[in-house]
VEXVEX-798036 format. One record per atom (N, C-alpha, C): x, y, z. Coordinates in steps of 0.001 Angstrom, whole numbers, plus 500000, padded with zeros to 6 digits. Layout:
residues N
XYZ
...
end
This chain:
residues 280
460167711330852844
458974712020853328
458568711385854637
458145712173855654
457713711644856927
456198711571856946
455707710517857603
454276710308857708
453884710396859185
452648710999859526
452137711073860888
451174709933861105
451235709325862296
450293708251862616
448939708865862929
447834708171862488
446471708615862792
445832707565863694
445296707977864840
444662707046865786
443157707150865622
442502705978865425
441051705946865247
440416705480866548
439508706268867132
438851705894868391
437402705503868168
436913704537868912
435525704097868803
434869704177870180
433683704745870266
432953704810871521
432137703538871729
431916703155872937
431115701955873226
429639702307873101
428821701391872549
427382701602872361
426640700628873293
425780701106874120
425046700264875061
423564700345874712
422920699164874388
421492699108874057
420822698152875061
419792698595875834
419170697798876903
417724697457876559
417518696760875402
416193696283875031
416276694779874919
415185694003875167
415259692547875220
415821691930873988
415019691463873050
415507690687871910
416185691614870926
415436692646870603
416000693582869643
417301694130870188
417260694349871512
418461694899872121
419621693935872046
419301692577872282
420377691587872219
420927691484870813
419981691407869818
420419691307868423
421246692526868040
420707693657868461
421439694893868122
422791694899868803
422803694389870076
424065694384870797
425089693504870104
424632692291869621
425545691391868913
426104692063867670
425156692744866938
425604693422865719
426603694528866046
426292695239867122
427196696326867502
428543695764867915
428501694646868734
429767694068869171
430566693553867980
429838692867867034
430548692361865854
431147693500865034
430282694503864834
430772695640864058
431900696345864807
431672696432866142
432707697078866933
434021696326866868
433922694970866890
435149694172866802
435881694411865475
435088694462864392
435697694668863075
436391696025863017
435621697049863515
436214698388863500
437423698484864425
437351697709865551
438477697732866482
439742697186865834
439540696046865116
440696695467864436
441253696428863384
440314697059862651
440787698013861633
441491699198862273
440925699627863437
441562700781864079
442928700425864619
443093699179865103
444390698747865590
445411698762864466
444945698281863285
445869698302862155
446255699739861803
445254700625861866
445534702012861518
446393702691862562
446215702221863848
446955702861864920
448406702425864982
448733701315864358
450116700842864371
450998701821863596
452188702040864096
453077702973863373
453281702523861941
453176703473861059
453350703188859634
454802703436859271
455426702428858765
456825702599858366
456901703616857247
457774704552857375
457890705552856299
458201704860854970
457589705395853945
457882704840852615
459354705038852318
459946703984851896
461383704052851621
461607704766850298
462212705935850402
462509706679849176
463620705960848426
463575705989847126
464646705324846367
465986705966846681
466963705129846888
468293705633847201
468847706422846019
469474707560846319
470077708308845203
471183707477844580
471374707645843315
472454706875842674
473792707223843286
474642706252843366
475973706488843903
476669707538843054
477347708461843744
478036709493842953
479030708864841995
478996709378840805
479892708818839790
481334709143840144
482197708237839823
483619708481840025
484038709693839202
484811710601839798
485243711762839004
485970711318837750
485560711927836675
486155711541835393
487640711887835376
488414710949834914
489840711204834780
490060712196833636
490955713141833826
491216714077832735
491635713329831470
491059713733830382
491403713072829113
492850713375828762
493568712350828368
494964712523827962
494988713118826559
495628714263826448
495680714947825164
496832714457824288
497941714134824928
499140713756824173
499750712494824780
499183711340824463
499746710101825021
501186709909824593
502006709553825549
503414709370825235
503549708147824340
504429708183823357
504629707011822508
504981705786823328
504650704625822794
504839703357823489
506293703174823911
506488702941825215
507836702749825720
508523701541825140
507756700507824809
508373699320824219
508942699631822844
508242700521822135
508749700901820816
510046701670820935
510271702261822115
511495703018822318
512646702127822766
512411700837822813
513497699904823060
513816699671824524
512829699873825428
513108699632826835
513086698129827085
514223697544827266
514320696097827450
514724695731828873
515247696660829650
515650696378831017
514758697161831974
514490696604833149
513632697306834120
514240698647834523
513376699600834779
513840700901835251
514169700822836734
515121701614837198
515399701653838636
514272702382839350
514185702241840676
513225703071841423
513542704549841219
512524705375841327
512717706809841120
513808707361842034
513810706942843286
514790707465844240
516223707072843894
516390706026843082
517732705547842728
518032705707841240
517376706659840600
517462706762839142
518522707734838643
519195708456839531
520127709508839087
521242708967838205
521856707870838617
522967707333837831
522492706890836460
521349706223836389
520843705708835117
520487706837834158
519751707835834641
519339708923833750
520544709792833386
521474709971834309
522671710755834015
523530710094832951
523728708777833076
524511708049832077
523818708071830722
522496707904830720
521750707894829458
521848709243828763
521761710327829526
521890711658828929
523294711869828373
524296711358829083
525668711520828629
525982710780827359
525166709783827009
525415708988825811
524701709528824577
523880710559824755
523192711128823605
524187711793822662
523887711695821377
524732712366820385
524712713866820630
525898714452820761
525996715881820980
525758716308822407
525643715331823328
525295715682824704
526401715366825688
527631715236825196
528717714870826095
528914715905827204
528549717159826924
528737718219827925
527517718420828808
526440717652828572
525227717834829371
525513717623830845
526276716582831147
526542716258832547
527363717341833249
528041718192832467
528799719280833078
527871720328833706
526647720394833216
525686721380833705
524624720765834610
524529719443834597
523465718763835313
523855718531836763
522981718919837686
523212718611839088
522911717127839304
523736716418840071
523661714952840085
522586714355840982
521828715142841699
520873714592842651
519433714914842245
518564713912842406
517124714078842133
516891714670840750
517556714120839755
517514714700838406
516097714716837857
515425713574837887
514087713505837298
513111714371838083
513165714307839392
512256715124840206
512482716614839940
513733717032839843
514014718446839607
513593718871838199
513752717994837225
513273718312835879
511768718504835898
511056717609836565
509593717684836612
509138718965837320
509744719283838454
509372720500839177
509630721733838325
510791721777837668
511133722941836853
510194723082835668
509916721988834997
508970722036833873
507624722571834347
507143722070835469
505841722510835980
505842723979836361
506994724497836794
507069725896837244
507271726899836118
507811726483835001
508183727439833955
507021728313833463
505795727810833362
504708728695832912
504178729599834012
504691729471835215
504229730292836323
505057731574836409
504660732448837317
505373733712837469
506765733517838052
506907732506838901
508200732253839524
508525730769839452
509807730474839292
510286729092839305
511248728928840469
511127727812841172
511962727571842350
513403727330841926
514286728265842267
515688728165841869
516333726928842480
515999726618843730
516643725508844418
516220724151843855
515210724130843005
514747722871842420
515190722698840969
516030723570840469
516481723442839087
517400722230838945
517342721557837798
518209720390837595
519621720770837158
519859722052836900
521176722505836443
521695723605837351
522966723897837223
523558724999837964
523167726340837367
523623727398838014
523298728754837554
524191729164836396
523706730094835605
524498730659834519
525651731453835114
526809731332834508
527985732051835017
527803733555834861
528473734302835721
528444735758835625
527237736363836301
527160737694836238
526072738447836870
525281739195835809
524027739458836126
523173740210835231
523689741636835116
523867742093833885
524451743419833650
523431744367833033
523505745612833450
522604746638832926
523410747856832503
522811748641831670
523370749937831289
522520751032831911
523164752140832286
522431753247832879
522458753186834389
521482753855834994
521406753895836450
520066753335836897
519777753471838191
518553752887838729
517304753614838261
517462754831837744
516312755589837243
516070755282835772
517145755228834988
517038754944833557
518008753807833228
517517752589833261
518354751413833025
517805750603831858
518720749962831152
518340749054830074
519199747797830178
518735746724829542
519520745490829540
520797745687828738
521838745020829164
523119745060828462
523206743830827562
523382744022826249
523457742864825338
524568741872825691
525546742294826487
526595741360826876
526048740208827735
524877740397828309
524266739314829081
524034738076828223
523787738287826941
523442737168826075
524568736144826002
525806736626826094
526941735712825983
527017734747827157
526402735095828281
526415734206829439
525686732898829146
524714732951828247
523901731769827950
524437730950826785
525395731478826060
525861730809824850
526430729412825086
527193729144826160
527665727769826363
526522726768826511
525507727138827266
524357726249827408
523660726049826066
523423727138825378
522701727067824107
523486726238823095
524813726337823122
525633725538822203
525437724048822450
525349723642823718
525119722231824045
523736721792823580
522738722586823888
521372722239823499
521234722206821990
521923723118821304
521836723164819850
522375721923819165
523248721193819849
523829719978819262
523042718714819593
522051718838820452
521311717643820872
520489717073819727
520491715759819631
519596715058818714
518267714883819445
517265715637819058
516017715656819809
515227714361819657
515408713639818558
514760712329818439
515322711363819472
516640711396819651
517250710537820662
516838710970822068
516797712275822287
516377712769823597
514933712348823885
514075712436822879
512684712032823070
512582710534823354
513403709718822665
513397708277822912
513839707970824340
514850708694824827
515300708512826202
514181708903827178
513513710006826891
512404710471827734
511301709421827792
510968708833826657
509928707817826620
510351706587827424
511625706223827296
512111705047828024
511990705249829531
512277706453830004
512205706740831437
510854707352831836
509902707380830922
508665708108831191
507941707657832466
507864706369832794
507164706001834038
507707706720835266
509002707012835286
509578707716836434
509201709199836408
509151709790835208
508679711177835101
507224711274835554
506420710309835131
505011710298835515
504860710138837026
505630709247837620
505582709053839072
505972710325839805
507038710979839358
507480712215840004
506418713307839885
505732713367838767
504692714374838564
503503714115839489
503104712869839612
501992712549840508
502359712833841960
503584712518842337
504030712792843704
504156714290843972
504275715070842932
504362716522843082
503027717119843514
501948716360843367
500633716838843772
499596716757842678
499852715940841660
498905715773840556
498597714284840388
497856713683841330
497627712232841266
496906711790840000
496110712672839416
495402712335838175
496007713023836960
497147713684837152
497764714414836049
498551713506835135
498829714022833964
499599713283832956
500752714184832543
501967713780832881
503107714679832732
503367715073831281
503182714159830349
503475714520828957
502561715639828474
501302715651828935
500417716761828592
500954718073829165
501436718001830404
501987719214831019
503224719678830269
504066718755829861
505275719123829127
504922719822827816
503933719316827112
503523719952825851
502969721349826121
502181721500827196
501668722826827552
502812723806827820
503824723331828516
504954724194828856
505729724577827599
505958723616826720
506646723921825458
505870724974824682
504544724831824622
503729725812823898
503836727198824543
503884727222825867
504041728509826558
505381729154826207
506444728362826165
507765728899825842
507830729372824391
507227728611823495
507242728998822088
506477730299821850
505566730637822752
504777731866822606
505488733087823187
506707732911823683
507435734041824272
507721735094823206
507478736361823508
507836737424822550
509348737535822449
509814738075821359
511253738185821165
511632739621820832
511639740478821848
512005741878821580
513457741979821142
513708742894820265
515080743132819802
515588744440820405
516890744556820461
517470745759821046
517436745718822558
517820746816823170
517835746881824627
516414747007825170
516235746569826403
514916746579827033
514988747435828284
514018748326828442
513991749220829595
513694748447830873
514384748850831951
514238748194833246
513870749213834315
513269748725835385
513037749532836582
513549748729837773
513843749455838855
514349748770840042
513640749296841292
512413748829841520
511673749322842692
512266748841844003
512915747689843975
513538747148845185
514948746665844841
515257745463845236
516594744930844973
516727744452843537
515691743785843040
515752743154841722
515298744113840632
515927743980839468
515465744720838291
514231744022837714
513303744839837235
512100744348836577
512004744996835201
511265744360834306
511016744977833006
510073746158833199
510419747265832595
509567748447832705
508233748241832002
508227747456830944
506995747165830206
506184746138831001
504989746504831496
504190745557832273
503858744289831479
503748744436830167
503455743258829350
504572742235829388
505819742691829424
506953741771829535
507083741231830958
506894742116831933
507063741689833327
506009740665833740
504844740692833103
503778739750833456
503959738375832797
504975738246831973
505215736966831304
505647735894832301
505522734641831878
505896733531832746
507408733506832969
507809732755834001
509240732652834311
510012732090833120
509451731112832439
510135730524831290
510257731482830125
509208732243829858
509264733212828772
510261734321829071
510313734768830314
511271735823830667
512710735316830582
512900734030830839
514239733463830669
514662733530829204
513763733208828292
514072733280826863
514328734720826433
513575735651826973
513803737065826653
515174737500827163
515511737047828362
516756737457828997
517981736951828244
517871735801827584
519042735243826900
519266735840825515
518347736677825049
518547737349823770
517915736613822604
517601737333821527
516854736746820405
517577735607819708
518874735683819541
519582734617818823
519590733318819627
519926733412820889
519909732223821736
518500731641821855
517522732523822021
516146732058822160
515671731351820893
516116731812819737
515711731176818481
516209729733818416
517433729487818891
517973728124818911
517138727244819840
516836727758821040
516057726990822018
514671726691821469
514037727665820855
512689727451820324
512693726407819208
513725726428818378
513806725437817306
513913724031817884
514720723868818942
514878722564819569
513597722134820288
512918723081820919
511657722761821572
510605722321820554
510610722942819393
509677722547818338
509944721112817891
511218720748817758
511568719375817405
511128718397818493
511371718758819747
510996717875820851
509494717705820929
508755718786820727
507294718686820776
506774717731819717
507332717829818526
506901716931817457
507204715476817804
508340715244818454
508752713875818765
507900713247819857
507526714019820879
506805713428822002
505300713419821799
504841713959820689
503406713890820392
503133712987819205
504138712293818726
503984711347817616
504303709951818148
503728708940817533
503976707550817957
504119706673816720
504942705631816805
505873705356817888
507214706007817624
508050706026818662
509417706507818526
510351705321818417
511254705361817495
512254704294817364
513445704627818240
513913703636818946
515047703835819840
516331703963819030
517124704944819390
518421705130818727
519513704931819761
520561704250819392
521667704007820315
522858704876819932
end
């Protein structure tokens, strides 16, 4: 609040009578002196009252962790992890040693493995996923349709394109995979924060993505398509509006998708429970 200064003025009083005048003059001068001093005090600038300082803004609350990753020590991490930029060999070798995962490395691209996994996981619930950031190569063959550009449906032969991948995933021991994930979790977390989520928690995001994939509808039979431009789209707006990950599960067919969903359910249970025992 601002305050205005008030100036107090006093007029001089002149009395020209002998004794009474002198006495009165002394009284006037004394009184005048007192009032003068008071007026000087009043005329001095008044420092504005110091308003109490507002409390310092509270630090933004960190998002609550919904699914804390199981303790890495319980997962048997006894050796230091490599830097994220130099982790490809370590994570690739670890994946290759998983039970049933000998063929994983045949599909895994050898560069920036953890970063590409994190980017892909983060993109799967979105409408589009960056193809160039996938940690694996493309599915063999081309997308096949029946009919023409006016009346087209999916060709069930497309499902066979995904079977080699699904066969590998179906053999994975998800407890071992989860233990490996926990062991390397600090690098996954670092990659997620560097992706643009400094306060994010990657395991929470992974669980969200798994839940999104598990919610994918599983239509049976052929699916109607439209081709407004170069790419085919689902004619049903409800299917076309699904996330990139859900549409991938639809595209691979109900049998393949059922295997993937079963494995995702196992993985979700493993990474949301503590502690995980390390398996060699």
